[in-house]
C-alpha positions in Angstrom: 8.7 -0.6 -11.3 9.5 1.8 -8.4 6.4 4.0 -9.1 4.1 1.0 -9.2 5.5 -0.5 -6.0 5.2 2.9 -4.2 1.7 3.4 -5.6 0.5 0.0 -4.4 2.0 0.5 -0.9 0.5 3.9 -0.5 -2.8 2.7 -1.9 -3.1 -0.3 0.4 -2.1 1.6 3.6 -4.3 4.6 2.7 -7.2 2.2 2.2 -6.5 0.7 5.6 -6.6 4.1 7.2 -9.7 5.2 5.4 -11.6 2.0 6.4 -10.6 2.7 10.0 -12.2 6.1 9.8 -15.2 4.5 8.3 -16.1 3.0 11.6 -17.2 6.4 12.8 -15.2 6.0 15.9 -13.1 8.7 17.6 -10.7 6.4 19.4 -9.5 2.8 19.2 -8.3 0.7 22.1 -5.9 -2.1 21.1 -4.3 -5.0 23.0 -0.8 -4.4 24.4 1.9 -5.1 21.9 -0.4 -5.2 19.0 0.1 -3.6 15.6 -2.1 -1.2 13.7 -1.0 -2.8 10.5 -2.3 -6.2 11.6 -5.7 -6.0 13.3 -5.9 -9.7 13.7 -2.5 -10.2 15.4 -3.5 -9.9 19.0 -6.7 -10.1 21.2 -7.9 -8.9 24.5 -10.9 -9.8 26.8 -14.3 -8.6 25.6 -14.8 -7.3 29.1 -12.7 -4.3 28.1 -15.8 -2.9 26.3 -17.7 -2.6 29.6 -14.7 -0.9 31.2 -14.7 1.7 28.3 -18.4 2.3 28.5 -18.2 3.2 32.1 -16.0 6.2 31.3 -17.6 9.6 31.4 -18.3 11.2 27.9 -18.2 7.8 26.1 -21.3 7.8 23.9 -20.8 4.4 22.2 -18.3 1.6 22.5 -18.2 -1.7 20.6 -15.7 -4.5 20.3 -14.8 -6.3 17.1 -12.7 -9.4 16.3 -10.5 -9.3 13.3 -9.9 -12.9 12.3 -7.4 -13.8 9.6 -8.7 -16.5 7.2 -6.9 -17.9 4.2 -4.6 -15.7 2.3 -2.6 -12.7 3.5 -4.7 -9.5 4.1 -7.9 -11.7 4.1 -9.8 -11.4 7.3 -13.4 -11.4 8.7 -14.5 -8.7 11.1 -16.8 -10.1 13.8 -19.2 -7.4 14.9 -22.3 -6.7 16.9 -24.4 -5.5 14.0 -26.7 -3.1 15.9 -23.8 -1.6 17.8 -21.6 -1.2 14.7 -24.5 0.3 12.7 -25.1 2.9 15.5 -21.4 3.9 15.5 -20.6 3.9 11.8 -24.0 5.1 10.4 -24.9 1.7 9.1 -24.1 -0.3 5.9 -25.3 0.8 2.5 -26.6 -2.4 0.9 -26.0 -2.7 -2.8 -27.4 -6.3 -3.0 -29.1 -8.5 -0.5 -29.4 -7.7 3.2 -27.9 -8.2 6.6 -26.9 -11.5 8.1 -29.6 -13.1 10.4 -27.9 -16.3 11.5 -24.5 -17.9 12.2 -22.0 -18.5 9.5 -23.4 -15.7 7.3 -21.3 -12.9 5.8 -21.6 -9.4 4.5 -18.9 -8.6 1.9 -18.0 -5.2 0.5 -18.2 -4.4 -3.2 -14.4 -4.7 -3.7 -14.2 -8.2 -2.3 -17.4 -9.1 -4.2 -15.8 -7.9 -7.5 -12.6 -9.7 -6.7 -14.1 -13.1 -5.9 -17.2 -12.7 -8.2 -19.5 -12.9 -5.2 -23.3 -12.3 -4.9 -25.9 -13.0 -2.2 -26.1 -16.7 -1.8 -22.4 -17.4 -2.7 -20.5 -19.8 -0.4 -17.0 -19.1 0.9 -15.1 -21.9 2.6 -12.6 -20.9 5.3 -12.5 -24.2 7.1 -16.2 -23.5 7.7 -18.7 -22.6 5.0 -19.9 -19.1 5.1 -22.9 -17.9 3.1 -22.9 -14.3 1.7 -26.2 -12.5 2.5 -25.4 -9.0 1.3 -23.0 -6.9 -0.7 -22.3 -3.5 1.0 -20.5 -0.3 0.0 -16.8 -0.4 0.9 -15.1 1.8 3.5 -16.4 0.3 6.8 -13.3 -1.2 8.5 -13.1 -4.5 6.7 -13.9 -6.4 3.5 -16.0 -9.1 5.2 -18.3 -9.1 8.3 -19.9 -11.7 10.4 -21.7 -12.0 13.7 -19.0 -12.0 16.4 -20.1 -14.9 18.5 -20.0 -17.6 15.7 -16.7 -16.2 14.6 -15.2 -16.4 18.1 -16.4 -20.0 18.5 -15.2 -21.1 15.1 -11.6 -19.8 15.7 -11.3 -20.6 19.5 -11.5 -16.9 20.4 -14.5 -17.0 22.7 -14.8 -13.8 24.8 -11.9 -12.2 22.8 -11.8 -9.1 20.6 -9.1 -7.3 18.6 -10.2 -3.7 19.2 -12.7 -1.5 21.0 -14.0 1.3 18.9 -15.0 4.4 21.0 -17.2 7.3 20.1 -17.3 10.3 22.5 -20.3 12.5 23.2 -18.5 15.7 22.1 -15.3 16.2 20.2 -14.2 18.7 22.9 -14.1 15.8 25.4 -11.9 13.6 23.2 -8.6 14.5 25.1 -10.2 13.8 28.4 -11.5 10.4 27.4 -8.3 9.5 25.6 -6.2 10.4 28.7 -8.5 8.3 31.0 -8.4 5.3 28.7 -4.6 5.5 28.4 -4.4 5.5 32.2 -6.4 2.3 32.3 -5.0 0.4 29.3 -1.6 2.0 28.7 -0.2 4.7 26.4 0.6 2.2 23.6 -3.0 0.8 23.5 -5.1 3.9 22.8 -5.1 5.8 19.4 -7.2 8.6 18.0 -8.4 8.3 14.4 -6.0 11.1 13.4 -3.1 9.1 14.9 -4.1 6.0 13.1 -4.3 7.9 9.8 -0.8 9.3 10.3 0.7 6.1 11.5 -0.7 3.7 8.9 1.5 4.7 6.0 3.9 2.9 3.8 6.8 4.7 5.3 5.9 3.4 8.7 5.7 -0.2 7.6 9.2 -1.6 7.9 8.6 -4.5 5.4 7.4 -2.2 2.7 10.0 0.5 3.4 12.9 -2.0 3.3 11.5 -3.7 0.2 11.2 -0.3 -1.6 14.9 0.4 -0.8 15.9 -3.0 -2.3 13.8 -2.4 -5.4 15.4 1.1 -5.9 18.9 -0.4 -5.5 18.1 -3.2 -8.0 16.7 -0.6 -10.4 19.9 1.5 -10.2 22.1 -1.5 -10.8 20.1 -2.8 -13.7 19.8 0.6 -15.2 23.6 1.1 -15.0 24.3 -2.3 -16.6 21.7 -1.9 -19.4 22.9 1.7 -20.3 26.6 0.7 -20.0 26.1 -2.2 -22.5 23.9 -0.1 -24.8 26.3 2.8 -24.9 29.3 0.5 -25.3 27.7 -1.1 -28.3 26.8 2.4 -29.6 30.4 3.6 -29.3 31.6 0.5 -31.2 29.1 1.0 -34.0 29.9 4.7 -34.3 33.7 4.3 -34.2 34.2 5.7 -37.7 31.8 8.6 -37.0 33.8 9.4 -33.8 37.0 9.3 -35.9 35.6 11.7 -38.4 34.6 14.1 -35.6 38.0 13.9 -34.1 39.7 14.4 -37.5 37.6 17.6 -37.9 38.9 18.9 -34.6 36.3 17.7 -32.0 37.8 17.6 -28.5 37.5 14.7 -26.1 35.1 16.8 -24.0 32.9 17.3 -27.0 32.7 13.6 -27.7 31.9 12.7 -24.1 29.3 15.5 -24.0 27.6 14.3 -27.1 27.2 10.8 -25.8 26.0 12.1 -22.3 23.4 14.4 -23.9 22.1 11.5 -25.9 21.9 9.4 -22.7 20.1 12.1 -20.8 17.6 12.5 -23.6 16.9 8.7 -23.8 16.6 8.5 -20.0 14.2 11.4 -19.8 12.0 9.8 -22.5 12.2 6.5 -20.7 11.1 8.2 -17.5 8.1 9.7 -19.3 7.2 6.3 -20.7 7.6 4.8 -17.2 5.3 7.3 -15.6 2.6 6.7 -18.3 3.0 2.9 -17.7 2.0 3.4 -14.0 -1.5 4.5 -15.2 -1.7 1.2 -17.1 -0.6 -0.7 -14.0 -3.2 1.1 -12.0 -5.9 0.1 -14.5 -4.8 -3.5 -14.6 -4.8 -3.8 -10.7 -8.2 -2.2 -10.5 -9.5 -4.7 -13.0 -7.8 -7.9 -11.8 -6.8 -7.2 -8.2 -9.1 -4.5 -6.7 -8.2 -5.4 -3.1 -4.8 -3.9 -3.9 -5.6 -0.3 -4.7 -2.8 1.7 -6.4 -2.3 5.4 -6.2 -0.4 7.6 -8.7 2.3 9.1 -6.4 3.2 12.2 -8.3 5.7 13.3 -5.6 7.9 10.4 -6.6 8.0 11.3 -10.3 11.0 13.6 -10.0 12.7 11.1 -7.6 12.4 8.2 -10.0 13.3 10.3 -13.0 16.4 11.5 -11.1 17.3 7.8 -10.3 16.8 6.9 -14.0 18.9 9.7 -15.3 21.7 9.3 -12.7 22.0 5.6 -13.4 22.1 6.2 -17.1 24.8 8.8 -16.8 26.9 6.6 -14.6 26.5 3.8 -17.1 27.4 6.0 -20.1 30.6 7.5 -18.6 32.8 4.4 -19.2 31.9 4.1 -22.9 32.0 7.9 -23.3 35.6 8.1 -22.0 36.6 5.2 -24.2 35.3 7.0 -27.2 37.0 10.2 -26.3 40.4 8.4 -26.0 40.2 6.8 -29.5 42.9 7.7 -31.9 41.4 9.5 -34.9 43.4 7.5 -37.5 42.6 4.1 -35.9 39.0 5.1 -35.7 38.8 6.1 -39.3 40.3 2.7 -40.3 37.9 0.7 -38.1 35.7 -1.7 -40.0 
């Protein structure tokens, strides 16, 4: 459970960072107080694009509107197609072609696979949108539309969520970044490297806190399950324990025997849990491709340690109970 949760959180945030890099931009200018984790949370005036373009060493600048529609993590990117193509290198069309009119969409292959879309499909987000093309994923968003109809539809006329900026030479990036920070504020301007480092599961409070809760639940449940299992095992093996004590086995030997068994079972359970994450990854890829899951190998020893520690704690009580049993009473136990 812990590995699957961590894998999904790392996969989703990693995908967000990769799609930001797919714009081909060097810098992103965001509205004040906005979050990199929610591109559709805030807007600013589209006039900001002209301000950015006037800066020396800015080769390209284009504004996009990220508009949330329907379910969580579902949004449409309003773009100027020619400008976005010039910056990102253009879409690679797998089916169909570009939109040519209002209320038409491009969707990436992941969204198309999730919703079983094809050119000509209709999506209803309060307004019916017709899919004109399926494109290769990795370009900022899952769905794209002309920016003007999107702005009008959602009362965002003249508003954008981000300005993507490409400089004429990588060596001029610090100069352009400093100039834009002076105009828009330090908290509004990010390089692609900064976005990649910031957009992680560990920097998202909701996921970080939820992971801690899940780990806590896993430890408690593991403790209770092992405690009950080992308690029943001690009861079932009372006569066996009595025989061992009659043969001279010390309390330490009895406790050690039970703890070794617990560690072995916990280790085997950890291996099974790790293997199950590959199954979870395959299921998500098949049924929920918009939630990519990574196999986070760095967490294998962490989760195995949690499993073994919880099991040992759960086994200590029954182990000491077994060690304190009187040999004669144990032998007579039925």
